[in-house]
C-alpha positions, -999 to +999 in steps of 0.1 A: +903+013+232+924+038+240+907+074+243+925+084+212+899+063+194+869+068+213+872+108+210+860+110+173+834+091+179+819+107+207+828+144+187+801+128+155+777+120+184+776+152+199+773+169+162+745+150+155+727+157+187+728+194+177+715+185+143+689+168+154+679+195+181+683+223+152+657+206+132+637+197+159+634+234+168+628+248+135+600+222+129+582+231+159+584+265+149+570+255+112+543+238+129+533+265+153+537+290+124+514+273+102+488+265+129+482+301+135+483+307+104+454+282+089+433+301+121+398+301+107+389+338+102+351+351+107+326+348+079+324+385+071+304+391+036+286+370+015+307+353-010+324+337+028+292+322+037+286+305+006+323+297+000+315+282+032+285+264+029+297+251-008+327+236+011+307+217+033+282+207+007+310+189-016+325+175+027+286+160+027+289+146-006+321+132-004+317+118+030+279+102+012+295+084-018+325+065+005+298+057+032+291+027+009+325+012+012+331+014+045+317-006+078+287-001+086+291-009+125+281+016+147+278+010+193+243+006+186+245-019+157+276-038+178+284-057+213+300-035+236+306-050+274+283-037+290+250-051+273+250-080+295+241-062+326+216-032+305+204-053+276+209-095+281+200-117+257+167-134+257+169-169+269+160-183+230+188-160+218+216-175+236+242-191+226+271-210+233+290-183+218+281-164+245+286-181+268+323-189+260+331-150+257+320-148+290+344-175+305+317-192+317+338-225+312+362-217+334+365-238+367+385-249+398+416-264+400+416-302+388+424-305+432+399-290+440+367-306+413+339-320+434+333-358+421+293-354+416+305-323+391+320-348+369+290-348+344+290-314+337+335-312+332+347-314+296+381-321+310+411-307+321+432-279+304+461-268+321+454-280+354+422-263+350+390-282+354+364-268+319+327-271+321+315-285+294+287-256+278+268-280+263+255-289+296+252-252+308+233-239+277+198-263+278+201-261+321+200-224+317+170-228+293+157-246+319+159-223+350+146-199+325+117-211+318+112-218+356+113-188+364+089-177+335+065-201+346+065-185+385+065-154+377+033-165+351+016-176+386+021-140+401+054-159+423+073-139+439+116-140+428+146-129+449+183-129+434+212-137+457+245-126+454+264-111+480+297-101+466+304-065+456+305-071+420+276-093+421+251-062+437+247-044+409+240-075+394+208-088+412+198-051+417+194-044+375+178-082+377+152-072+402+145-041+387+141-056+354+111-082+366+090-055+385+075-057+418+072-088+424+111-098+421+135-084+454+175-087+455+200-094+486+235-077+480+246-080+513+247-107+540+223-131+541+209-131+579+207-162+594+168-169+597+151-149+573+130-177+566+126-199+590+127-176+613+102-146+602+084-137+634+113-124+646+130-112+615+098-092+600+077-090+635+045-107+639+018-085+622+044-088+591+051-127+592+012-135+591-001-103+568+027-105+540+044-134+521+074-135+537+084-165+518+097-163+484+085-185+457+122-188+433+156-179+449+184-175+424+216-177+444+247-161+417+273-178+445+260-203+465+294-211+487+285-180+507+247-184+513+247-220+525+223-210+548+198-194+525+200-226+504+192-247+539+163-227+543+150-226+513+151-266+520+133-266+550+105-239+535+108-263+506+118-232+482+129-241+444+164-223+442+185-222+410+224-214+417+253-208+391+272-236+406+315-239+399+337-277+396+341-268+437+308-275+444+281-304+447+256-297+420+228-313+442+227-280+468+202-264+448+170-277+427+181-257+393+221-258+391+239-240+361+271-256+357+296-220+351+316-199+363+306-192+401+339-164+400+334-144+366+308-113+365+300-114+332+292-149+333+272-138+367+257-105+347+247-126+317+228-155+335+213-134+357+202-115+328+185-143+308+166-154+339+158-113+347+145-117+313+125-149+311+108-134+347+099-105+328+083-126+300+062-142+330+050-112+338+039-099+308+018-132+306+006-124+341-005-094+331-026-109+298-039-139+318-056-112+346-068-089+317-084-119+300-095-132+333-112-096+339-130-092+307-145-129+316-158-121+347-172-084+331-192-100+306-209-129+332-219-096+350-230-080+321-251-115+308-266-122+343-274-085+344-292-089+309-310-120+324-324-109+351-336-077+335-351-097+310-366-114+338-383-086+357-399-075+324-443-083+331 
């Protein structure tokens, strides 16, 4: 195309751009003028204050009238991403939808699947093993019953999660149970249980309980030393087992995605809520025993006093 044919098009484009720039500039000046003109004036007289109150009452009535047609969802009654960490679900209210939403069904590559994980595998999708959540849910509830039973007997529980994203999870779970729960967020030192005299000192090892009653592992593979020491000391273990892990390395396996932070938050939250329930049961049992002992002492005291009378 020759230059003579292009020039009319260039002139038309330049004229159009000048018109658009003038329109934008005038619109900007109008907007600034309207903003300055609509600036609220202070309430100087009684009539201004009365008009302000009437306008506010009209707005509130309008909002109240149309609120019945709107949504009732708020931040307090809807799910938020931080709820799995700060407001976990109780074991009885846990559903497959919650596990699915947290990504617990994602496993590793099919080539990495452990042969002993076959009973917990639903299938393979795009080369990725899919965990059968129909097995995960009852096994998680079984583990919650174990945690509740240990806490109800006054046992000590240790949460182990040595990844950076798991440290707040194990800390929050231990805080939720109370003083009988502990957490390990850094590296598990070899010999913590099997060489406790050197690790804690002879006085502490003899006077205090160093061996826990239950250990919960959120990432078992990097903590094989802890699993071996628990097996030597006959400490029951609960662990999140992915498709590349042998489920037999822990006593109570929970087949799920061990690399998902949300899955770890959900499982640790459910187990910690069960532990808190066990602590409440333990406190009630102690109160009943103390009440029974006091009643027994009062009966013995009354009987002795009656026998001492002439």
